[in-house]
N, CA, C and O atoms as a Tinker XYZ file with bonds, in Angstrom:
   256  protein
     1  N      0.840000   -1.176000    0.000000    73     2
     2  CA     0.000000    0.000000    0.000000    64     1     3
     3  C      0.888000    1.243000    0.000000    63     2     4     5
     4  O      1.836000    1.356000    0.777000    81     3
     5  N      0.556000    2.156000   -0.881000    73     3     6
     6  CA     1.317000    3.406000   -0.942000    64     5     7
     7  C      0.956000    4.297000    0.238000    63     6     8     9
     8  O     -0.143000    4.216000    0.787000    81     7
     9  N      1.893000    5.137000    0.611000    73     7    10
    10  CA     1.650000    6.085000    1.696000    64     9    11
    11  C      0.747000    7.213000    1.213000    63    10    12    13
    12  O      0.669000    7.507000    0.020000    81    11
    13  N      0.069000    7.834000    2.172000    73    11    14
    14  CA    -0.879000    8.899000    1.863000    64    13    15
    15  C     -0.225000   10.031000    1.063000    63    14    16    17
    16  O     -0.852000   10.597000    0.168000    81    15
    17  N      1.002000   10.356000    1.373000    73    15    18
    18  CA     1.690000   11.448000    0.682000    64    17    19
    19  C      1.900000   11.127000   -0.795000    63    18    20    21
    20  O      1.805000   12.008000   -1.649000    81    19
    21  N      2.186000    9.861000   -1.085000    73    19    22
    22  CA     2.372000    9.447000   -2.477000    64    21    23
    23  C      1.043000    9.511000   -3.220000    63    22    24    25
    24  O      0.986000    9.970000   -4.361000    81    23
    25  N     -0.038000    9.044000   -2.563000    73    23    26
    26  CA    -1.368000    9.141000   -3.177000    64    25    27
    27  C     -1.713000   10.591000   -3.468000    63    26    28    29
    28  O     -2.235000   10.910000   -4.537000    81    27
    29  N     -1.421000   11.467000   -2.517000    73    27    30
    30  CA    -1.723000   12.888000   -2.691000    64    29    31
    31  C     -0.981000   13.449000   -3.897000    63    30    32    33
    32  O     -1.565000   14.177000   -4.701000    81    31
    33  N      0.282000   13.121000   -4.028000    73    31    34
    34  CA     1.056000   13.592000   -5.185000    64    33    35
    35  C      0.488000   13.054000   -6.494000    63    34    36    37
    36  O      0.398000   13.787000   -7.478000    81    35
    37  N      0.109000   11.797000   -6.510000    73    35    38
    38  CA    -0.479000   11.206000   -7.721000    64    37    39
    39  C     -1.780000   11.916000   -8.089000    63    38    40    41
    40  O     -2.016000   12.224000   -9.257000    81    39
    41  N     -2.611000   12.170000   -7.101000    73    39    42
    42  CA    -3.886000   12.855000   -7.341000    64    41    43
    43  C     -3.646000   14.261000   -7.863000    63    42    44    45
    44  O     -4.268000   14.675000   -8.841000    81    43
    45  N     -2.753000   14.997000   -7.222000    73    43    46
    46  CA    -2.468000   16.361000   -7.670000    64    45    47
    47  C     -1.888000   16.374000   -9.080000    63    46    48    49
    48  O     -2.194000   17.269000   -9.869000    81    47
    49  N     -1.062000   15.398000   -9.397000    73    47    50
    50  CA    -0.498000   15.323000  -10.752000    64    49    51
    51  C     -1.612000   15.115000  -11.780000    63    50    52    53
    52  O     -1.661000   15.805000  -12.798000    81    51
    53  N     -2.508000   14.157000  -11.505000    73    51    54
    54  CA    -3.600000   13.897000  -12.438000    64    53    55
    55  C     -4.517000   15.112000  -12.583000    63    54    56    57
    56  O     -4.982000   15.419000  -13.680000    81    55
    57  N     -4.773000   15.795000  -11.475000    73    55    58
    58  CA    -5.623000   16.986000  -11.529000    64    57    59
    59  C     -4.944000   18.150000  -12.235000    63    58    60    61
    60  O     -5.622000   19.030000  -12.765000    81    59
    61  N     -3.630000   18.168000  -12.249000    73    59    62
    62  CA    -2.916000   19.261000  -12.926000    64    61    63
    63  C     -3.065000   19.153000  -14.443000    63    62    64    65
    64  O     -2.883000   20.139000  -15.157000    81    63
    65  N     -3.395000   17.963000  -14.933000    73    63    66
    66  CA    -3.546000   17.744000  -16.371000    64    65    67
    67  C     -4.920000   18.167000  -16.878000    63    66    68    69
    68  O     -5.042000   18.718000  -17.972000    81    67
    69  N     -5.960000   17.907000  -16.074000    73    67    70
    70  CA    -7.328000   18.310000  -16.433000    64    69    71
    71  C     -8.249000   18.093000  -15.240000    63    70    72    73
    72  O     -7.924000   17.347000  -14.317000    81    71
    73  N     -9.394000   18.752000  -15.271000    73    71    74
    74  CA   -10.400000   18.554000  -14.235000    64    73    75
    75  C    -10.936000   17.135000  -14.347000    63    74    76    77
    76  O    -11.090000   16.597000  -15.444000    81    75
    77  N    -11.217000   16.540000  -13.194000    73    75    78
    78  CA   -11.695000   15.157000  -13.190000    64    77    79
    79  C    -12.739000   14.955000  -12.099000    63    78    80    81
    80  O    -12.750000   15.648000  -11.081000    81    79
    81  N    -13.606000   13.995000  -12.340000    73    79    82
    82  CA   -14.522000   13.526000  -11.310000    64    81    83
    83  C    -13.765000   12.558000  -10.411000    63    82    84    85
    84  O    -12.768000   11.964000  -10.821000    81    83
    85  N    -14.250000   12.406000   -9.175000    73    83    86
    86  CA   -13.615000   11.476000   -8.247000    64    85    87
    87  C    -13.554000   10.062000   -8.800000    63    86    88    89
    88  O    -12.540000    9.378000   -8.664000    81    87
    89  N    -14.646000    9.626000   -9.425000    73    87    90
    90  CA   -14.677000    8.270000   -9.985000    64    89    91
    91  C    -13.622000    8.102000  -11.072000    63    90    92    93
    92  O    -12.989000    7.050000  -11.167000    81    91
    93  N    -13.430000    9.133000  -11.891000    73    91    94
    94  CA   -12.417000    9.093000  -12.949000    64    93    95
    95  C    -11.018000    8.972000  -12.342000    63    94    96    97
    96  O    -10.184000    8.214000  -12.838000    81    95
    97  N    -10.769000    9.715000  -11.277000    73    95    98
    98  CA    -9.469000    9.618000  -10.596000    64    97    99
    99  C     -9.237000    8.212000  -10.064000    63    98   100   101
   100  O     -8.152000    7.651000  -10.218000    81    99
   101  N    -10.255000    7.652000   -9.445000    73    99   102
   102  CA   -10.117000    6.301000   -8.884000    64   101   103
   103  C     -9.844000    5.291000   -9.989000    63   102   104   105
   104  O     -8.976000    4.431000   -9.840000    81   103
   105  N    -10.568000    5.384000  -11.084000    73   103   106
   106  CA   -10.350000    4.468000  -12.207000    64   105   107
   107  C     -8.932000    4.583000  -12.744000    63   106   108   109
   108  O     -8.272000    3.578000  -13.009000    81   107
   109  N     -8.476000    5.808000  -12.898000    73   107   110
   110  CA    -7.119000    6.042000  -13.408000    64   109   111
   111  C     -6.077000    5.485000  -12.442000    63   110   112   113
   112  O     -5.130000    4.819000  -12.860000    81   111
   113  N     -6.252000    5.758000  -11.154000    73   111   114
   114  CA    -5.293000    5.283000  -10.160000    64   113   115
   115  C     -5.311000    3.761000  -10.036000    63   114   116   117
   116  O     -4.264000    3.138000   -9.860000    81   115
   117  N     -6.508000    3.158000  -10.129000    73   115   118
   118  CA    -6.590000    1.698000  -10.039000    64   117   119
   119  C     -5.939000    1.023000  -11.239000    63   118   120   121
   120  O     -5.431000   -0.093000  -11.122000    81   119
   121  N     -5.949000    1.685000  -12.385000    73   119   122
   122  CA    -5.282000    1.091000  -13.546000    64   121   123
   123  C     -3.765000    1.098000  -13.361000    63   122   124   125
   124  O     -3.059000    0.236000  -13.885000    81   123
   125  N     -3.281000    2.077000  -12.614000    73   123   126
   126  CA    -1.839000    2.172000  -12.345000    64   125   127
   127  C     -1.434000    1.406000  -11.087000    63   126   128   129
   128  O     -0.370000    0.790000  -11.040000    81   127
   129  N     -2.289000    1.453000  -10.079000    73   127   130
   130  CA    -2.017000    0.828000   -8.780000    64   129   131
   131  C     -3.242000    0.014000   -8.371000    63   130   132   133
   132  O     -4.184000    0.575000   -7.811000    81   131
   133  N     -3.255000   -1.281000   -8.632000    73   131   134
   134  CA    -4.440000   -2.105000   -8.339000    64   133   135
   135  C     -4.885000   -2.084000   -6.876000    63   134   136   137
   136  O     -6.042000   -2.392000   -6.589000    81   135
   137  N     -3.998000   -1.730000   -5.951000    73   135   138
   138  CA    -4.381000   -1.715000   -4.535000    64   137   139
   139  C     -5.000000   -0.384000   -4.104000    63   138   140   141
   140  O     -5.225000   -0.171000   -2.912000    81   139
   141  N     -5.276000    0.509000   -5.048000    73   139   142
   142  CA    -5.902000    1.800000   -4.720000    64   141   143
   143  C     -7.273000    1.552000   -4.091000    63   142   144   145
   144  O     -8.060000    0.750000   -4.592000    81   143
   145  N     -7.545000    2.249000   -2.992000    73   143   146
   146  CA    -8.805000    2.078000   -2.277000    64   145   147
   147  C     -9.606000    3.371000   -2.312000    63   146   148   149
   148  O     -9.088000    4.444000   -2.005000    81   147
   149  N    -10.876000    3.257000   -2.690000    73   147   150
   150  CA   -11.738000    4.428000   -2.827000    64   149   151
   151  C    -11.808000    5.292000   -1.573000    63   150   152   153
   152  O    -11.681000    6.512000   -1.681000    81   151
   153  N    -12.005000    4.714000   -0.383000    73   151   154
   154  CA   -12.107000    5.567000    0.810000    64   153   155
   155  C    -10.874000    6.445000    1.033000    63   154   156   157
   156  O    -10.995000    7.598000    1.448000    81   155
   157  N     -9.704000    5.902000    0.760000    73   155   158
   158  CA    -8.471000    6.673000    0.950000    64   157   159
   159  C     -8.413000    7.820000   -0.046000    63   158   160   161
   160  O     -8.062000    8.943000    0.316000    81   159
   161  N     -8.754000    7.544000   -1.294000    73   159   162
   162  CA    -8.680000    8.576000   -2.335000    64   161   163
   163  C     -9.695000    9.681000   -2.067000    63   162   164   165
   164  O     -9.370000   10.864000   -2.170000    81   163
   165  N    -10.928000    9.296000   -1.722000    73   163   166
   166  CA   -11.934000   10.322000   -1.426000    64   165   167
   167  C    -11.559000   11.131000   -0.185000    63   166   168   169
   168  O    -11.822000   12.331000   -0.120000    81   167
   169  N    -10.952000   10.480000    0.786000    73   167   170
   170  CA   -10.495000   11.191000    1.980000    64   169   171
   171  C     -9.442000   12.239000    1.617000    63   170   172   173
   172  O     -9.472000   13.361000    2.121000    81   171
   173  N     -8.526000   11.867000    0.752000    73   171   174
   174  CA    -7.485000   12.804000    0.309000    64   173   175
   175  C     -8.111000   13.942000   -0.485000    63   174   176   177
   176  O     -7.712000   15.095000   -0.321000    81   175
   177  N     -9.077000   13.644000   -1.335000    73   175   178
   178  CA    -9.747000   14.688000   -2.105000    64   177   179
   179  C    -10.455000   15.690000   -1.189000    63   178   180   181
   180  O    -10.392000   16.899000   -1.412000    81   179
   181  N    -11.129000   15.173000   -0.157000    73   179   182
   182  CA   -11.792000   16.074000    0.802000    64   181   183
   183  C    -10.775000   16.958000    1.520000    63   182   184   185
   184  O    -11.006000   18.151000    1.715000    81   183
   185  N     -9.655000   16.365000    1.908000    73   183   186
   186  CA    -8.613000   17.124000    2.601000    64   185   187
   187  C     -8.009000   18.193000    1.680000    63   186   188   189
   188  O     -7.766000   19.320000    2.113000    81   187
   189  N     -7.772000   17.843000    0.428000    73   187   190
   190  CA    -7.229000   18.817000   -0.523000    64   189   191
   191  C     -8.190000   19.985000   -0.718000    63   190   192   193
   192  O     -7.767000   21.136000   -0.818000    81   191
   193  N     -9.474000   19.681000   -0.771000    73   191   194
   194  CA   -10.476000   20.730000   -0.928000    64   193   195
   195  C    -10.548000   21.596000    0.336000    63   194   196   197
   196  O    -10.612000   22.822000    0.252000    81   195
   197  N    -10.538000   20.957000    1.483000    73   195   198
   198  CA   -10.590000   21.677000    2.765000    64   197   199
   199  C     -9.410000   22.642000    2.902000    63   198   200   201
   200  O     -9.561000   23.747000    3.423000    81   199
   201  N     -8.243000   22.220000    2.432000    73   199   202
   202  CA    -7.044000   23.055000    2.515000    64   201   203
   203  C     -6.874000   23.957000    1.290000    63   202   204   205
   204  O     -5.839000   24.602000    1.123000    81   203
   205  N     -7.902000   23.995000    0.438000    73   203   206
   206  CA    -7.982000   24.866000   -0.728000    64   205   207
   207  C     -6.916000   24.594000   -1.803000    63   206   208   209
   208  O     -6.499000   25.503000   -2.521000    81   207
   209  N     -6.491000   23.344000   -1.899000    73   207   210
   210  CA    -5.612000   22.946000   -2.999000    64   209   211
   211  C     -6.433000   22.589000   -4.231000    63   210   212   213
   212  O     -5.957000   22.667000   -5.363000    81   211
   213  N     -7.688000   22.193000   -3.979000    73   211   214
   214  CA    -8.623000   21.897000   -5.059000    64   213   215
   215  C     -9.948000   22.548000   -4.700000    63   214   216   217
   216  O    -10.120000   23.071000   -3.599000    81   215
   217  N    -10.878000   22.510000   -5.638000    73   215   218
   218  CA   -12.207000   23.019000   -5.336000    64   217   219
   219  C    -13.251000   22.144000   -6.010000    63   218   220   221
   220  O    -12.981000   21.463000   -6.999000    81   219
   221  N    -14.432000   22.184000   -5.452000    73   219   222
   222  CA   -15.562000   21.445000   -5.990000    64   221   223
   223  C    -16.449000   22.440000   -6.709000    63   222   224   225
   224  O    -16.718000   23.531000   -6.206000    81   223
   225  N    -16.897000   22.055000   -7.882000    73   223   226
   226  CA   -17.841000   22.903000   -8.595000    64   225   227
   227  C    -18.803000   22.029000   -9.379000    63   226   228   229
   228  O    -18.505000   20.877000   -9.696000    81   227
   229  N    -19.945000   22.589000   -9.680000    73   227   230
   230  CA   -20.948000   21.878000  -10.462000    64   229   231
   231  C    -20.709000   22.154000  -11.933000    63   230   232   233
   232  O    -20.471000   23.294000  -12.332000    81   231
   233  N    -20.773000   21.124000  -12.720000    73   231   234
   234  CA   -20.600000   21.254000  -14.155000    64   233   235
   235  C    -21.956000   21.357000  -14.828000    63   234   236   237
   236  O    -22.917000   20.717000  -14.399000    81   235
   237  N    -22.036000   22.150000  -15.868000    73   235   238
   238  CA   -23.278000   22.245000  -16.634000    64   237   239
   239  C    -23.342000   21.174000  -17.706000    63   238   240   241
   240  O    -24.395000   20.957000  -18.306000    81   239
   241  N    -22.218000   20.498000  -17.953000    73   239   242
   242  CA   -22.193000   19.405000  -18.925000    64   241   243
   243  C    -22.816000   18.160000  -18.310000    63   242   244   245
   244  O    -22.582000   17.854000  -17.141000    81   243
   245  N    -23.587000   17.465000  -19.079000    73   243   246
   246  CA   -24.191000   16.218000  -18.615000    64   245   247
   247  C    -23.541000   15.053000  -19.322000    63   246   248   249
   248  O    -23.471000   15.019000  -20.550000    81   247
   249  N    -23.064000   14.095000  -18.542000    73   247   250
   250  CA   -22.404000   12.920000  -19.118000    64   249   251
   251  C    -23.331000   11.716000  -19.156000    63   250   252   253
   252  O    -22.891000   10.630000  -19.532000    81   251
   253  N    -24.558000   11.860000  -18.794000    73   251   254
   254  CA   -25.431000   10.701000  -18.845000    64   253   255
   255  C    -26.664000   10.873000  -18.159000    63   254   256
   256  O    -27.489000    9.960000  -18.131000    81   255
């Protein structure tokens, strides 16, 4: 299992390339690291948002 700091760096790297949904991040990370766990990733996303490294916004685009 990767350490939280490594997960955080991976998430920030992926987000630096384009905006993503949480599910998209998890799918991408699981393809690279099969042991990626959703609760850990969502926890990191919440922490990043709380510390204002990321933000949540509503999209007007509908994907389904």
